[in-house]
C-alpha positions in Angstrom: 43.1 -37.9 -25.1 40.2 -38.6 -27.4 42.2 -40.1 -30.3 44.6 -43.0 -29.8 47.1 -43.9 -32.3 47.4 -47.7 -32.6 50.4 -49.9 -33.3 49.4 -49.7 -37.0 49.8 -45.9 -36.9 46.1 -45.2 -37.3 44.2 -42.8 -35.1 40.9 -44.0 -33.5 38.6 -42.8 -30.8 39.1 -44.4 -27.4 36.0 -46.6 -27.6 37.4 -48.3 -30.8 41.1 -48.4 -29.8 41.5 -51.5 -27.6 38.8 -54.1 -28.0 39.6 -56.0 -31.3 35.9 -56.5 -32.1 35.1 -52.8 -31.7 38.2 -51.8 -33.6 37.3 -54.0 -36.5 33.8 -52.7 -36.5 35.0 -49.1 -36.5 37.6 -49.7 -39.2 35.4 -51.7 -41.6 31.7 -50.9 -41.0 30.7 -48.0 -38.7 29.8 -45.0 -40.8 29.8 -46.7 -44.1 26.6 -46.2 -46.2 23.9 -48.8 -45.9 21.2 -48.4 -48.4 19.5 -51.8 -48.7 16.3 -52.7 -46.9 17.6 -55.8 -45.0 20.8 -54.0 -44.0 18.9 -51.0 -42.6 16.3 -53.2 -40.9 19.1 -55.1 -39.2 20.9 -51.9 -38.0 17.6 -50.4 -36.8 16.8 -53.5 -34.9 20.2 -53.8 -33.3 20.3 -50.1 -32.3 16.9 -50.7 -30.6 18.2 -53.7 -28.7 21.3 -51.8 -27.7 19.4 -49.2 -25.7 20.6 -49.5 -22.1 23.5 -51.9 -23.1 27.0 -51.5 -24.5 27.4 -51.8 -28.3 30.1 -54.3 -27.7 27.5 -56.6 -26.1 25.3 -56.3 -29.2 28.2 -56.9 -31.6 29.2 -60.1 -29.7 25.6 -61.3 -30.0 25.2 -60.2 -33.6 25.7 -63.7 -35.1 23.1 -65.1 -32.7 20.7 -62.3 -33.5 21.0 -63.0 -37.2 20.2 -66.6 -36.7 17.3 -65.9 -34.4 15.8 -63.3 -36.6 16.1 -65.1 -40.0 19.0 -62.9 -41.2 16.8 -59.9 -40.5 14.8 -60.5 -43.7 11.8 -58.2 -43.1 9.3 -60.6 -44.8 10.5 -63.5 -42.6 10.4 -61.6 -39.4 7.1 -60.0 -40.2 5.6 -63.6 -40.3 6.8 -64.4 -36.7 4.0 -65.3 -34.3 3.6 -66.1 -30.6 5.7 -69.3 -30.9 8.6 -67.3 -32.3 8.3 -64.8 -29.5 8.5 -67.7 -27.0 11.5 -69.1 -28.9 13.3 -65.8 -28.8 12.6 -65.3 -25.1 14.3 -68.6 -24.5 17.3 -67.8 -26.7 20.3 -67.0 -24.4 22.3 -65.9 -27.4 20.3 -62.7 -27.8 19.0 -60.0 -25.6 15.8 -61.5 -24.1 13.6 -58.5 -23.8 9.9 -59.0 -24.7 9.2 -55.4 -25.6 12.2 -55.2 -27.9 11.5 -58.6 -29.5 7.9 -57.7 -30.1 8.9 -54.2 -31.4 11.4 -55.9 -33.9 8.6 -58.1 -35.3 6.2 -55.1 -35.5 9.0 -53.1 -37.2 9.4 -55.8 -39.8 5.7 -55.6 -40.6 6.0 -51.8 -40.8 9.0 -52.1 -43.1 7.1 -54.4 -45.4 4.1 -51.9 -45.4 6.5 -49.0 -46.1 7.4 -50.4 -49.5 4.2 -48.8 -50.8 5.8 -45.4 -50.0 9.2 -46.2 -51.6 10.7 -48.3 -48.8 12.7 -48.0 -45.6 16.0 -46.9 -47.2 14.3 -44.0 -49.1 12.6 -42.8 -46.0 15.6 -43.1 -43.7 18.0 -41.4 -46.2 15.6 -38.6 -46.9 16.6 -37.2 -43.5 20.2 -36.8 -44.4 21.3 -33.3 -43.5 23.1 -30.8 -45.7 26.3 -30.9 -43.5 27.7 -33.2 -40.8 29.3 -32.4 -37.5 33.1 -32.0 -37.2 33.7 -33.1 -33.6 37.2 -32.6 -32.1 36.4 -34.7 -29.0 33.9 -37.3 -28.0 32.1 -34.6 -25.9 31.5 -32.7 -29.2 29.5 -35.6 -30.8 25.8 -34.9 -30.6 23.4 -37.6 -29.4 20.4 -36.1 -31.2 19.7 -33.8 -34.1 16.8 -32.1 -35.7 17.0 -34.8 -38.4 17.0 -37.7 -35.9 14.0 -36.2 -34.2 12.2 -35.8 -37.5 13.1 -39.4 -38.5 11.9 -40.7 -35.2 8.5 -39.0 -35.7 8.2 -40.2 -39.2 8.9 -43.8 -38.3 6.6 -43.7 -35.3 3.8 -42.4 -37.5 4.3 -45.5 -39.7 4.0 -47.9 -36.8 7.6 -48.4 -35.8 8.6 -48.7 -32.1 11.8 -48.2 -30.1 12.9 -45.6 -32.6 13.5 -42.6 -30.4 15.6 -39.6 -31.5 18.8 -40.8 -29.7 18.5 -44.3 -31.2 17.8 -42.8 -34.6 20.9 -40.6 -34.3 23.0 -43.6 -33.5 21.5 -45.3 -36.6 22.3 -42.3 -38.8 25.9 -42.4 -37.5 26.2 -46.2 -38.1 24.9 -46.2 -41.7 26.7 -43.1 -43.0 23.8 -40.6 -43.0 26.0 -38.4 -40.8 29.8 -38.6 -40.2 30.7 -38.1 -36.6 34.2 -39.6 -36.8 36.5 -37.3 -34.8 38.6 -34.9 -36.8 41.9 -36.6 -37.2 40.6 -40.1 -37.2 41.7 -42.3 -40.0 38.1 -42.9 -40.9 37.0 -39.3 -41.1 35.6 -38.6 -44.6 36.2 -42.2 -45.7 32.6 -43.2 -46.4 32.2 -41.6 -49.8 29.2 -39.7 -48.6 31.0 -37.0 -46.6 34.2 -35.1 -47.1 36.5 -34.7 -44.1 35.5 -31.0 -43.8 31.8 -32.0 -43.2 30.5 -31.2 -46.6 28.6 -33.7 -48.8 30.9 -35.6 -51.1 27.9 -36.9 -53.0 24.2 -36.1 -53.0 23.1 -39.7 -52.3 22.2 -42.7 -54.3 
């Protein structure tokens, strides 16, 4: 069974049905639109750190990530130097991966530079498709799309790293650019961006 009805009578996918942290994230945050620069930079960074790990691991470390990376303020992270890299590599509260840490700093600098083109939110949201999937089961949920591949290419061309098409599809799901909530979930069509039938509820900001 791909949807599990909780004690509160609400249907959720199996990944969000038992762990209280994941359930709260699913109910309150996942798939809701994020259109501010800091919020998108944080999500992009955390999705990159998640690669090869469980999302629950990243969520549990999220407060430590926010402390270590100055609240994911792009200007602050862009100013990080070698001493900060060494500090982060010694921080057991986060994922201590040099390539991902250095990529996050580089991505902050790319985010700052991107303001000349209208900014990170405008670029990321420009890849919103005209319709969204309507998955019946978890197996129906795509891991990539034409739009996520195009977004990956666009970000890489502007100096971003660890932004592959699968990671970018996960980002697009997390910030409401697509709605991959299973049909029948209590969150399906709840973002204000997409209707439950997969059509756009609004054309964007």
